[in-house]
N, C-alpha and C positions, 0 to 999 in steps of 0.2 A: 606310817613313818618308815623311812629307810633304815635297814639294819645297820648301815654304816654310821648312822647318827645316834645309835644307841650307846650311851656312855654314862658313867657315874663317877663322880669325884669321891675319893675315899678320904675320910677325915676323922675316923673314930679313934685312932691310936698311933703309936710309934714304937719302934724297936731299936735298941742300941746294944752295942757290944757290952757296955757296962751294966745294962739292966737284965740281961739274960743269965740264966743259971749256967754254971761251968759244965754241967752235965746235960746232954740233950734229952735224955729220958726224963729227968726231973722237969726240964723245961716243957716237954710234951705233956707231962702229967698236969702241969699248971694250966696250960692252954686247954687241955681236954676237960679238966674240971670246970673251967670257965664256960666251955661250950655246953656242958651238962647243966650248969646253973642257969644259962641263958635259955634253956628249954628248946634248943634247936631240934628240928625234925631229924631223927636218926643221926646224931653227931658222930656215931661210930661208923657211918658209911664211908667207904674209901674206894678210890679207883685202884685196881690192881692191874699193872701192865706187865706182860710177859712177852717173850720173843723166842722164836726158833733159831737154831744156829745159822740158818740161811738168811736171817734178818727179818722175816715176817713178824710183825708186831700185832698183838691184840690187847684189848683192855676191856674191863667190866667192873661193875660195882660189887664189892663184897663187904661183909661186916667185920670190923675189928672185934675180937672176943677176948682179948687179953694182951697185956704188954708188960714188960719188965726190962731189966738190963740185958736180957738175952735177945730181945727183939719183939716183933709184933705178930700176933697169931690170928689166923682166920681158919675156918673149917669148911671143907668141901668134899666133893667126890674125887677120889684119886684116879678115876677113869675119865674125867672130864677133859675138855680141851686145855684148860688152864694147867691142870696137873700134868698132862702130856708135855706141854711146852716147858714146864718147870723141870720135868725129868730130863728133857733134852738140853735145857739151858738153865742152870740154877739161878741166874741173875733175874731180879725182879725190881719193880718200883711201885711205891704206894703214893697216893695223893689224897689228902683231906682238903676240902674246900668248905669253909664256914662263912658263907656269904654275909650273913647278918653281922658277923664280927669283923668282916673284911680281912680274913686271914686264910692262908694256905699253909700246909705242911707237906713237904716233899721228902720221901724216904727212898733211898736206893741201897741195895745190898744183895746178899745171897740168901738162899732158902734151905730149909731142912724140914723134915717131918717131925712133928712133936711125938713124944713118947706115947705108946699105945694106951697106957694107963690114963694119961691126961685126956686123950681122945675119948676113952670110955667114960670118964667122969663128965665131960661136957655133953656127950651124946645122951647120957642118962638124964641130964638136966633139961633137955629140950621138951617142948610139948609133944604129946603123943602123935599128933598129926605130922609134925616135922620129922619125927623119927621114922614113921612109916613112909613118908614121902622120900626120904633118903634111900630107902630100899626100892621103892616103886619106880623111881625115875632113872633111866639109863642116860644120865646127864650128857648133853652135847651130841648124842646120837640122833640120826634121822628117824622119825617115827611117822607112821601113816596118818595118824589123827590123835586127838586127845582121848579117844575111847579106850585104847589099851592101858593108858595111865589110870583112868578111872576104874577100869575092871581090876587092875592089879591092886589098886588102893583098897577096893572093896574086899578083895580076897585077903589082903593083909589085915584088915580090920577084923575079919572073922578069925584069922589065924592067931592074932595077938589080942584077943578080946580082954585078956587079963592085964594088958598094958605093959607086960614084961618083954620089951623088944631089945634084942642084942644088937650091938653096933656091928654093921656089916664091915668086913675087912677092907672094902674098897672106899671107905669113908673115914676121914679123920682130919687132923689139924696140920697146918703148915705155918712155919715161923719164918718171917723175913728178918734176917740178921743185918742190921744197918751198918753200912760203911760211910754213909753221909746222910745228914738230915738238915733240911733247909726250912727255916721259919720265915714266912712272908707276911708282912703287915702292909695293907694298902695305905698309901699316902697321897696327898693332893698332887695334881699335875703329873700323875703317873711316875713320880719319883718315889717309888715304893721302897720300904726297908726290907732287905734280904740278908739274913744272918745264917751262914752255913757252918755246921759242925762237920768236920772231915776227920776220919780216924787215920792217924799216922800208921802206915803199914809196918814200921819197925818198932815203935814204942807202944802202939795201940792207944796212945793218948788222943783225946779229942782236941782238934785245932779249930778255933773259932775265927771265921773270916766274914767280912762284909762283901757282898756282891753288888755290882751296879744293877739298877732295875732294868 
């Protein structure tokens, strides 16, 4: 079959200005809870897009680990490519795609690092292997083979046999502070529903708008 002929008509739901919550974080929580209830595979997986001031863009999948009225949080290595780009340009975008629900959520905003205490708490909650891996991997750097990673991991397993692993200073959380959030519901004939919340720069109130599909 030709790729050009791959298509699906979306019929599961609809979205209107009158049906959404006045607050986008509450609306996101509603949709996220529905994604959890639907038992989707990793509903917290999201695409994170970052860019350098020169305009070079990169994207990758990260996992949402918390959200509230302040924004959306993920954790990673502060020496990675994504962190370098965020340091150079604090603007970022997130994308959730829940295919089974025929929904997308697009989030755009600025970034900040979460408090060290919050990073400590989350790091301590991770499985031992994940904590050791955060120390063993020089994320985004060129390495000659997998062997150095495995050797470093074995060394760390011996060093921290008691399971008491401190959070490395180069690892922690980043929060995306939204300036706009778009909810997308697939509809028949590609006439999808798109409702965007845009934060007014003067009043900081959320403005709700419908976008053409």
